C-alpha positions as CSV (number, residue, x, y, z in Angstrom):
1,M,8.4,35.2,50.2
2,E,5.6,34.5,52.7
3,Q,2.9,35.4,50.2
4,Q,4.6,33.2,47.6
5,F,4.7,30.3,50.0
6,H,1.0,30.8,50.8
7,E,0.0,31.0,47.1
8,E,2.0,28.0,46.1
9,R,0.6,26.0,49.1
10,Q,-2.9,26.8,48.0
11,R,-2.2,26.0,44.4
12,D,-0.5,22.7,45.1
13,G,-3.2,21.6,47.6
14,L,-6.2,22.6,45.5
15,M,-6.6,19.2,43.7
16,R,-6.0,17.3,46.9
17,V,-8.8,19.3,48.7
18,R,-11.2,18.7,45.8
19,I,-10.6,15.0,45.8
20,M,-11.0,14.8,49.6
21,L,-14.2,16.8,49.6
22,A,-15.7,14.7,46.7
23,L,-14.8,11.5,48.5
24,A,-16.2,12.7,51.8
25,I,-19.5,13.7,50.1
26,M,-19.8,10.4,48.3
27,F,-19.0,8.4,51.5
28,V,-21.7,10.1,53.7
29,A,-24.2,10.0,50.8
30,V,-23.8,6.3,50.1
31,V,-23.4,5.0,53.6
32,G,-25.8,7.5,55.3
33,L,-28.6,7.1,52.9
34,R,-28.3,3.3,52.6
35,Q,-28.4,2.8,56.4
36,A,-31.1,5.4,56.8
37,L,-33.4,3.5,54.5
38,A,-32.6,0.3,56.3
39,F,-33.5,1.8,59.6
40,P,-36.9,0.8,61.1
41,P,-39.6,3.0,59.5
42,G,-41.0,4.1,62.9
43,L,-37.7,5.8,63.9
44,R,-36.7,7.3,60.5
45,W,-38.0,10.7,61.7
46,Q,-35.4,10.8,64.4
47,L,-31.8,11.9,64.0
48,A,-30.6,8.4,64.7
49,D,-27.1,7.1,64.1
50,D,-24.6,9.6,62.7
51,L,-23.8,7.3,59.8
52,H,-27.5,7.3,59.0
53,Y,-28.2,11.0,58.8
54,R,-24.8,12.8,58.8
55,F,-25.3,13.2,55.1
56,F,-27.8,16.0,55.8
57,V,-25.3,17.8,58.1
58,A,-21.8,17.2,56.6
59,A,-22.5,16.9,52.9
60,P,-24.0,20.4,52.4
61,G,-21.0,22.1,54.1
62,W,-18.5,20.0,52.1
63,L,-20.5,20.6,48.9
64,L,-20.3,24.4,49.6
65,A,-16.5,24.2,50.1
66,L,-16.2,22.2,46.9
67,A,-18.2,24.7,44.9
68,S,-16.1,27.5,46.3
69,T,-12.9,26.0,44.8
70,M,-14.5,26.4,41.4
71,L,-15.3,30.1,41.7
72,P,-13.0,33.0,40.8
73,G,-10.9,34.4,43.6
74,H,-10.9,31.2,45.5
75,S,-7.3,31.6,46.8
76,R,-8.2,34.8,48.6
77,R,-11.0,33.2,50.6
78,A,-9.8,29.5,50.7
79,E,-8.6,29.4,54.2
80,W,-11.6,30.9,55.9
81,V,-14.0,28.8,53.8
82,Y,-12.1,25.6,54.6
83,A,-11.9,26.4,58.3
84,G,-15.4,27.7,58.6
85,V,-17.0,24.7,56.8
86,T,-15.0,22.2,58.9
87,V,-16.0,23.9,62.1
88,V,-19.7,23.9,61.1
89,V,-19.5,20.2,60.1
90,I,-18.0,19.3,63.5
91,W,-20.6,21.3,65.3
92,G,-23.3,19.6,63.3
93,L,-22.1,16.1,64.0
94,F,-22.0,16.9,67.7
95,V,-25.6,18.3,67.5
96,M,-26.7,15.0,66.0
97,N,-25.1,13.0,68.8
98,W,-26.6,15.4,71.3
99,L,-30.1,14.9,69.8
100,W,-29.6,11.1,69.8
101,V,-28.9,11.3,73.5
102,M,-32.1,13.4,74.0
103,H,-34.3,10.9,72.0
104,A,-32.7,7.5,72.2
105,P,-33.1,5.0,75.1
106,P,-30.3,5.0,77.6
107,G,-27.4,2.9,76.7
108,A,-28.5,2.6,73.0
109,K,-25.3,4.1,71.8
110,P,-21.8,4.8,73.2
111,V,-22.3,8.6,72.7
112,V,-19.0,9.6,74.4
113,S,-16.9,7.6,72.0
114,A,-19.0,8.7,69.1
115,I,-18.6,12.4,69.9
116,T,-14.8,11.9,70.4
117,L,-14.4,9.9,67.2
118,D,-16.4,12.4,65.1
119,F,-14.4,15.2,66.4
120,I,-11.0,13.6,66.0
121,E,-11.7,12.0,62.5
122,V,-12.8,15.3,60.9
123,L,-10.1,17.4,62.7
124,V,-7.2,15.1,61.8
125,L,-8.4,14.7,58.2
126,S,-8.7,18.4,57.8
127,T,-5.3,19.1,59.4
128,F,-3.4,16.9,57.0
129,T,-5.6,17.6,53.9
130,L,-6.5,21.3,54.0
131,P,-3.7,23.9,53.1
132,L,-4.2,26.0,56.2
133,R,-1.7,28.3,57.8
134,L,-1.2,27.9,61.5
135,R,-3.5,30.8,62.6
136,W,-6.3,29.3,60.6
137,Q,-5.6,25.8,61.9
138,A,-5.9,27.4,65.4
139,V,-9.3,28.8,64.4
140,L,-10.3,25.4,63.2
141,S,-9.0,23.3,66.1
142,L,-9.8,25.7,69.0
143,G,-13.1,26.9,67.4
144,S,-14.4,23.4,67.0
145,A,-13.5,22.4,70.5
146,A,-14.9,25.6,72.0
147,G,-18.2,25.3,70.2
148,V,-18.7,21.7,71.1
149,L,-17.8,22.1,74.7
150,G,-19.7,25.3,75.0
151,L,-22.9,23.7,73.8
152,L,-22.3,20.7,75.9
153,T,-21.9,22.9,79.0
154,V,-25.0,24.9,78.3
155,A,-27.3,22.0,77.4
156,M,-25.9,19.0,79.2
157,P,-28.1,15.9,78.9
158,P,-28.4,14.2,82.2
159,S,-27.2,10.9,80.7
160,L,-23.8,12.6,79.9
161,A,-23.2,14.4,83.2
162,R,-20.9,11.7,84.5
163,E,-19.0,11.7,81.2
164,Y,-18.6,15.5,80.9
165,W,-15.0,15.8,82.0
166,S,-14.0,12.8,79.9
167,I,-15.4,14.5,76.8
168,V,-13.7,17.8,77.8
169,T,-10.4,16.1,78.2
170,N,-10.7,14.1,75.0
171,L,-11.7,17.1,72.8
172,S,-9.2,19.5,74.4
173,F,-6.3,17.0,73.9
174,A,-7.4,16.4,70.3
175,A,-7.6,20.1,69.5
176,V,-4.1,20.8,71.0
177,A,-2.6,17.7,69.4
178,T,-3.9,18.6,65.9
179,L,-2.6,22.2,66.4
180,V,0.9,20.8,67.2
181,L,0.7,18.5,64.2
182,A,-0.3,21.4,62.0
183,A,2.6,23.5,63.3
184,W,5.0,20.6,62.6
185,R,3.5,20.1,59.1
186,E,3.8,23.8,58.2
187,R,7.3,24.0,59.5
188,G,8.3,21.0,57.3
189,E,6.5,22.5,54.2
190,R,8.1,25.8,54.8
191,T,11.6,24.2,55.0
192,I,10.9,22.3,51.8
193,F,9.7,25.5,50.1
194,V,12.8,27.5,51.2
195,Q,15.1,24.8,50.0
196,R,13.3,24.6,46.7
197,E,13.4,28.4,46.3
198,Y,17.1,28.4,47.2
199,G,17.6,25.7,44.6
200,R,15.7,27.7,42.0
201,A,17.8,30.8,42.9
202,L,21.0,28.7,42.5
203,N,19.8,27.4,39.2
204,A,18.9,30.9,38.0
205,E,22.2,32.2,39.1
206,L,23.9,29.3,37.4
207,E,22.0,30.0,34.2
208,K,23.0,33.6,34.5
209,T,26.6,32.7,35.0
210,N,26.6,30.3,32.1
211,G,25.0,33.0,29.9
212,E,27.6,35.5,31.0
213,L,30.4,32.9,30.3
214,A,28.9,32.3,26.9
215,R,28.8,36.0,26.3
216,L,32.3,36.5,27.4
217,N,33.5,33.6,25.3
218,A,31.8,35.1,22.2
219,E,33.2,38.5,23.1
220,K,36.7,37.0,23.4
221,N,36.4,35.5,20.0
222,E,35.2,38.8,18.6
223,F,38.0,40.6,20.4
224,M,40.6,38.2,18.9
225,A,39.1,38.6,15.4
226,V,39.0,42.4,15.7
227,A,42.5,42.6,17.3
228,A,43.9,40.4,14.5
229,H,42.2,42.5,11.9
230,D,43.3,45.8,13.3
231,L,46.9,44.8,14.1
232,R,47.5,43.0,10.8
233,A,47.6,46.1,8.6
234,P,50.1,48.2,10.7
235,L,52.2,45.1,11.4
236,G,52.4,44.5,7.6
237,V,53.4,48.1,7.0
238,V,56.1,48.0,9.6
239,R,57.4,44.7,8.3
240,G,57.5,46.0,4.7
241,L,59.3,49.2,5.7
242,L,61.9,47.2,7.7
243,E,62.5,44.8,4.8
244,L,63.1,47.7,2.5
245,V,65.6,49.2,4.8
246,R,67.3,45.8,5.4
247,D,67.6,45.1,1.7
248,G,69.1,48.5,1.0
249,K,66.2,49.6,-1.2
250,V,65.8,52.9,0.7
251,A,68.9,54.6,-0.7
252,T,68.8,58.1,0.6
253,E,68.9,59.4,4.1
254,E,65.7,61.3,3.5
255,K,63.8,58.2,2.4
256,R,65.2,56.2,5.3
257,A,64.0,58.9,7.7
258,E,60.5,58.8,6.0
259,A,60.4,55.0,6.3
260,V,61.3,55.3,10.0
261,R,58.6,58.0,10.5
262,Q,56.0,55.7,8.9
263,A,57.1,52.8,10.9
264,L,56.9,54.8,14.1
265,G,53.4,56.0,13.1
266,E,52.2,52.4,12.6
267,A,53.8,51.4,15.9
268,Q,52.0,54.2,17.6
269,R,48.8,53.0,16.0
270,M,49.3,49.5,17.3
271,H,50.2,50.9,20.7
272,T,47.0,52.8,20.8
273,L,45.0,49.7,19.8
274,V,46.7,47.6,22.6
275,N,46.0,50.4,25.2
276,D,42.3,50.4,24.2
277,Y,42.0,46.7,24.6
278,L,43.8,46.6,27.9
279,G,41.9,49.6,29.2
280,A,38.6,48.0,28.4
281,H,39.7,44.8,30.2
282,A,40.9,46.7,33.2
283,L,37.7,48.6,33.6
284,E,35.6,45.4,33.3
285,S,37.7,43.6,35.9
286,G,37.4,46.5,38.3
287,T,41.2,47.0,38.7
288,V,41.2,50.7,37.8
289,P,41.3,52.8,41.0
290,V,39.0,55.9,41.1
291,R,40.5,59.0,42.8
292,R,37.7,61.5,43.1
293,E,38.9,65.1,43.8
294,R,37.8,68.7,43.4
295,L,38.7,69.8,39.8
296,D,38.2,72.8,37.6
297,L,36.3,71.5,34.6
298,G,37.1,74.7,32.6
299,A,40.8,74.2,33.1
300,A,40.5,70.5,32.1
301,A,38.7,71.6,28.9
302,Q,41.5,74.1,28.1
303,A,44.1,71.5,28.7
304,T,42.3,69.1,26.4
305,A,42.3,71.7,23.6
306,V,46.1,72.3,24.1
307,R,46.8,68.5,23.9
308,H,44.9,68.2,20.6
309,A,45.9,71.5,19.0
310,G,48.7,69.9,17.0
311,A,46.5,67.2,15.6
312,A,43.8,69.8,14.6
313,V,46.4,72.0,12.8
314,K,47.8,69.0,11.0
315,K,44.3,68.3,9.5
316,G,43.6,71.9,8.9
317,Q,40.9,72.1,11.5
318,R,40.0,74.5,14.3
319,L,39.6,73.7,17.9
320,E,37.5,76.1,20.1
321,V,36.7,76.2,23.8
322,D,33.6,77.9,25.1
323,A,33.6,78.0,28.9
324,P,31.9,80.3,31.4
325,A,33.9,82.9,33.2
326,G,35.3,81.7,36.5
327,K,36.0,78.2,37.7
328,V,33.6,75.3,37.3
329,W,34.4,73.0,40.2
330,V,33.4,69.3,39.8
331,T,34.1,66.1,41.7
332,A,35.9,63.6,39.3
333,D,39.0,61.6,38.7
334,A,41.5,63.8,36.8
335,G,43.0,61.0,34.7
336,M,39.6,59.5,33.8
337,L,38.2,62.9,33.0
338,A,41.1,63.6,30.7
339,Q,40.8,60.2,29.0
340,V,37.0,60.8,28.3
341,A,37.6,64.3,27.0
342,D,40.6,63.1,24.8
343,N,38.4,60.3,23.3
344,F,35.6,62.7,22.4
345,V,38.0,65.3,20.8
346,T,40.0,62.6,19.0
347,N,36.8,61.2,17.5
348,A,35.6,64.7,16.6
349,L,38.8,65.4,14.7
350,K,38.9,62.0,13.2
351,F,35.4,62.2,11.6
352,S,35.5,65.9,10.6
353,A,36.9,67.0,7.3
354,S,39.7,69.5,6.8
355,G,38.6,73.0,7.6
356,A,36.0,71.9,10.1
357,T,35.6,73.4,13.6
358,V,35.4,71.2,16.7
359,K,33.9,73.0,19.7
360,I,34.4,72.1,23.4
361,E,31.7,73.7,25.5
362,L,30.9,73.7,29.2
363,L,27.3,73.9,30.5
364,V,26.4,74.2,34.2
365,A,23.0,73.2,35.8
366,A,23.3,74.1,39.5
367,A,20.7,72.9,41.9
368,E,19.1,74.9,44.7
369,G,21.0,74.5,48.0
370,G,24.2,73.4,46.2
371,G,25.1,70.5,44.0
372,G,24.0,70.0,40.4
373,V,25.8,68.8,37.3
374,A,28.3,70.2,34.8
375,R,28.3,69.0,31.2
376,L,31.3,68.9,29.0
377,T,30.3,68.7,25.3
378,V,32.4,68.1,22.2
379,T,30.6,69.0,18.9
380,D,32.1,68.1,15.5
381,E,31.1,68.9,11.9
382,G,31.2,65.3,10.7
383,P,28.5,63.3,8.9
384,G,26.4,62.8,12.0
385,I,25.1,59.6,13.5
386,A,21.8,57.8,12.5
387,V,19.3,57.2,15.3
388,E,19.5,53.4,14.9
389,E,23.3,53.6,15.4
390,Q,23.3,55.8,18.5
391,G,22.1,53.0,20.7
392,R,25.2,50.9,20.2
393,L,27.8,53.6,20.2
394,F,28.8,53.1,23.8
395,T,29.0,49.3,23.5
396,K,32.2,47.3,22.8
397,F,33.0,47.1,19.1
398,G,30.0,49.2,18.5
399,K,31.1,51.1,15.3
400,G,28.9,53.3,13.3
401,S,28.7,53.6,9.5
402,A,30.7,56.9,9.4
403,R,34.4,56.5,8.3
404,A,37.4,58.5,9.5
405,T,38.2,61.3,7.0
406,A,42.0,60.6,6.9
407,G,42.0,56.8,7.3
408,E,42.6,56.9,11.1
409,A,42.2,53.6,12.9
410,S,39.1,52.8,15.0
411,T,38.7,49.8,17.4
412,G,35.1,50.4,18.5
413,L,36.3,50.3,22.1
414,G,36.9,54.0,22.8
415,L,33.3,55.0,23.6
416,A,32.7,51.9,25.6
417,V,35.7,52.7,27.7
418,T,34.5,56.3,28.2
419,K,31.1,55.1,29.3
420,R,32.7,52.9,32.0
421,L,35.1,55.7,33.0
422,A,32.2,58.1,33.4
423,E,30.1,55.6,35.4
424,A,33.1,54.9,37.7
425,M,33.3,58.6,38.5
426,G,29.6,58.7,39.2
427,G,28.8,60.5,35.9
428,A,27.2,59.8,32.6
429,V,27.9,60.1,28.8
430,G,25.7,60.4,25.8
431,C,25.4,61.5,22.2
432,D,23.1,63.9,20.5
433,S,22.8,64.0,16.7
434,P,19.9,65.2,14.5
435,A,17.9,62.2,13.4
436,N,19.0,60.9,10.0
437,E,20.3,64.3,8.9
438,R,23.6,63.6,7.3
439,G,26.3,66.2,7.5
440,T,24.9,67.9,10.6
441,G,27.6,66.7,13.0
442,A,27.3,65.1,16.4
443,T,27.7,66.2,20.0
444,F,29.2,63.9,22.6
445,W,28.8,64.9,26.3
446,L,30.0,64.0,29.7
447,E,28.1,64.9,32.9
448,V,29.8,65.0,36.3
449,A,28.6,66.2,39.6
450,L,29.4,69.8,40.7
451,A,31.5,69.9,43.8
452,R,30.1,71.2,47.0
453,P,31.3,74.7,47.9
454,E,34.2,74.7,50.2
455,K,33.5,76.0,53.7
456,P,35.6,79.1,54.3
457,S,38.3,78.6,56.9
458,V,38.0,80.6,60.1
459,E,41.3,82.3,61.1
460,S,41.9,82.4,64.8
C-alpha cells in the first residue's frame, strides 16, 4: 500500500512538477537577463542583484530536474533529484547574496531580507509543488538551512555580523515550518489515498457481488428449467398410471401391481432429483455439518459394494472390490464419504452396459513420518469421457455426451455435489479417462487424508 501511494503520488504530481520547473526557468530567464542587460555596464561583471543573475544559478539546476523527468526510470530517482536540485538552488542563491555583500557598497541592498526571502520562496514553493515524502522533505528543509547557515558561520561578512542571529532565526523557523506543512500535506494526501482505495475496494466488491448475483440468477433460471424438464417426464408417467387405475383400465391385479411398481419407480426418480437439488443448495449455503472421524476406508468400500450389489445384478453387471489387506484408516465424514462413493458407483453402473465389470479399488500413498493420502477409485467399462468434457464434469449441470445405458435419469448435479463434499472433508476428487478413446471407460477417484496413528494407551 505504501509503495502504491508513493507511485501514484509521483505519477499524479509529474505534470505539476514539469509546469512549475518550466515556469521557474522562464521567469528567471526573462527577468534576470532583462535586468542584467539594463544594469550599468561597469558593474555587469559582478554578481549583482539576484534578479539579475540568478538565471545562471537557479536555471541550470531546474533545467536538470526538468530533463530528469523525461528520462526512463524517473520515478525511482525523482525524490532525490527534486530534493538535491532544490538544495543546490537555495545554496546558490545564498552564495550570490553573500558575494553581493562582499562586493557591493554598504547599505546598497537589504541583504538579510533578500536571503530570507530567497530561502522561504523556494522552500515553500517546493514543499507544495514537489511530491516528496516526509523524509525527503526533511532532507530538503534541514539540508538547505544547514548549508546556508554553515557557510554563513564559516565565512561571515563583517557587514552581516550584527544580523547573524536574525538570519539564523528566520531560516531555522522557515525550515521547521515547511517541514510541519509537508507533514500536514502528506497526512492529508495519505488520508485521501486511503479513502479512495477503500472506495475502489468497495466498488470492486460491489461489482463482484453484482456479478455473483447475476450468476446465481442465471443459475436459478437454469435450475428451474432443468428441474422442470427432469420432473416433467416422471410426473407425466405417474399421472398416466394413476388415471389408468382410476378409470378401471387396469383390469387384473397383476397389471395394477405393475402400474403401482412403475409409479413407485418414477416417484423414487423424482425423490432422487429433489434430493440432488436440495443437497447442492445445502452445500453451497454451508448448512451441512462436517463430522471428521477416524474411518476404515476399506470397510467403507466394501459397504458401498454391498449397497449397490442389487442394482449391479439387475443390470447383469459385476461389482468388484480390490482393497489392501488390513485396515486403511482415514480422517473423513462417514456420511459424506458414503455419498461420494455411492455417486461414483451409481454413475459407473449407469453408463456401463450389461455384462460390464465395475471395480472399486483402494490405493495408499503414505508419507514419511506419518500422514499421506488414500485414494478410492471407481472404474467402469463405459464409453469414456472426452478430454474437452472432463473440465466441466464437476460443475453444476455439467453433463457429458455419454448417455445412460438403461435410460436412467441424470441431473448433472451429482458430481458437483461430490466435489463439494470432498472439499468439505479436506479431500479432492477427479476423473481419469484416456483422451478421446471411446469405449475405454473412466476412473473417478476420491482422495482423503490418512489418519495419524493412534498412540498406544499405557496401562497403569
